[in-house]
N, C-alpha and C positions, 0 to 999 in steps of 0.2 A: 690414819684410822685410830691412832692411840687415844686421842681426845674423846671421840664419841664412845668408845668402849670404856674409857675411864669414867665418863659421866654415868653410863649405864651401871657399871660395877659399884660406884659410890652410892648411887640411888638405891640399888638392890641391897647394899649392905645396910642402909638406913631403913628402907621401907619393906624389904623382902621381895623375893621373886614372885610372890603371889599378887603383888600390887599391880593393878591394870596399867598404871602409867609406866612402871618398870618394864612390863611385858611389851607395851607399845614402843618404848625406846629401844628395847632389844630387837624387835622386829625391824624398826627403822634402821638400826645399825646393820642388820643383815641385808636389808634392801640396798643400802649404800654399797656394801661390800660386793654384792652380786652385780650391781650395775657397773661398778668399776671393773670387776673381773671380766664381764662380758665386753665392755668397751676396750679394755687392754687386749683381749684375745682378738676381737674383731679388727682393731687397728693394726696389730702385729701381722695378722694374716693378709689384710688389705695391702699394707706396705710391702710385704714379701712378694705378693703376686704382681702388684702394679709397678714397683720400683726395683726390686731386687732380683726377680727371676731373670734368667738369661735372655729370654725372648720377650720380656715385658715391653721394650720400646716398640717392637713390631706389633704386639697385641694391643697396646694402648698408645697410639701415636700422638694423641692430644690429651695430655695430663698436666697437672700443675701441683707440684710438691708443696709449695707454701700454702696454697689454697686448701689442699687436703689436710695438711698438718694443722692449720688454724681451726678447721672444722672439728677435727679430732680433739684438739686441745680444749676448745670451748665445751665440747661434750663432757670432757673430764672435769672441767671447772664446775659444771652443774652438779656433778656427783660430790666434788670436794665441798661445795657450798652446802649441800645437803648433809654432809658429815658433820658440819658445825652446828646444825640445828635439830639433831635427833631428839633432844629433850624439850624442844619448844612446841607446845601444843597449839599449833595453828595450821592453816591450809597451805602455808608457803612450802612446806615439805612436799606436799602433793603437787604443787605447781612446778617445783624443781624436778620432781620425778617425771612429770609430763614433758617438760622441756628436754630432759635427758632422753626420753623414749622417742620423742618426735624430731629430735635434732637430725637424725639420719635422713628423714623425709625432707627437711629443709636443705640438707646437703645435696640430696638427689635432685631436687628442683633447681637449685642454684647451679649444679653441674650441668643439668640439661640446658639451662639458659646460656651457660658458658660454652656449650658445645663440646664438652669433654668426652673422651671415649671410654671413660671408666664407669659409665652408668650401669653396665651389667654386673659390676662388682659391688656397687652401692645398693642397687635395687632390692636384692633379697633381704638384706639386713633392715632396710627401711620398711619393707612390707611387714616383716616379722615384728619389729619394734612398734610399728603403728598398731598392729593387731594386739600386742601385749598391752599397749596403752588403752585401747578400746575395751578389752576384756577387764582390765583393772579398774577403769573408770566406771564401767557398768556395775561391777562388783562393789565398788565404793559407794555408789548411789543406793544399791539394794541392801548390802549387808554390812557396810561400815569400813573404816580404814584398815583394821586388822585383817579382815577377810581379803580386802583388795591387796594388801601387802603380801599375804600368803599366796595369792594367785600370781602376783608379779614375781615372787621368788621362784615358784614352781615353773612358770613359763620361761623366765630368764635362764634357769638351770637347764631346762630342756633345750633352749636355744643354744646354750654353750655346748651341750652334748651334740646337737646337730651340726654346729660349726666345726667341731673337732672331727666328727665323722666325715663330713663333706670335704674338709681339708685333706684328710687322710685318703679319701677316695680319689680326689683330683691329683694328689701327689703320686698315688699308685698308677694312675692313668698316664701322668707325665713321664714317669720312669719307664713304663711299658712302651710308650711311643718312641722313646729315645734309644731303646735297646733293640 
């Protein structure tokens, strides 16, 4: 993340923060940051529940660590690729955001085809990120890129909050059931 913020700061030092291109680059940098944060949090919670929890083998008898890892890594690589083009004014940034948001849906479909028992762990995130994609895409068509990025930021931030709340709730339930 050093390079995208370096690009934004250099451009801001030259053109000023009032420049629309600088503002767009800054928004894009924040989008990359929130997509990475959401993905890291989701991956950590997923691997905790599916692979590290004591009862995980019983709850998820058909799972595939390399498969899950590669899907997570690919999603991260979409965000990393986006971090390299925050200052490039073209639609490729939007395409990579779309791939990032829809990748969990691809993971869900592929897991369903593979017959994995982890579908109930993947489905909620896939549904939310697909919804974020749709709302962002509609906003992009109606109000432009900056408005779409603002919507994406707000919805991803809300999703992160929901994931933390949900994780804490299920942790409390798990503790309650074992005592």
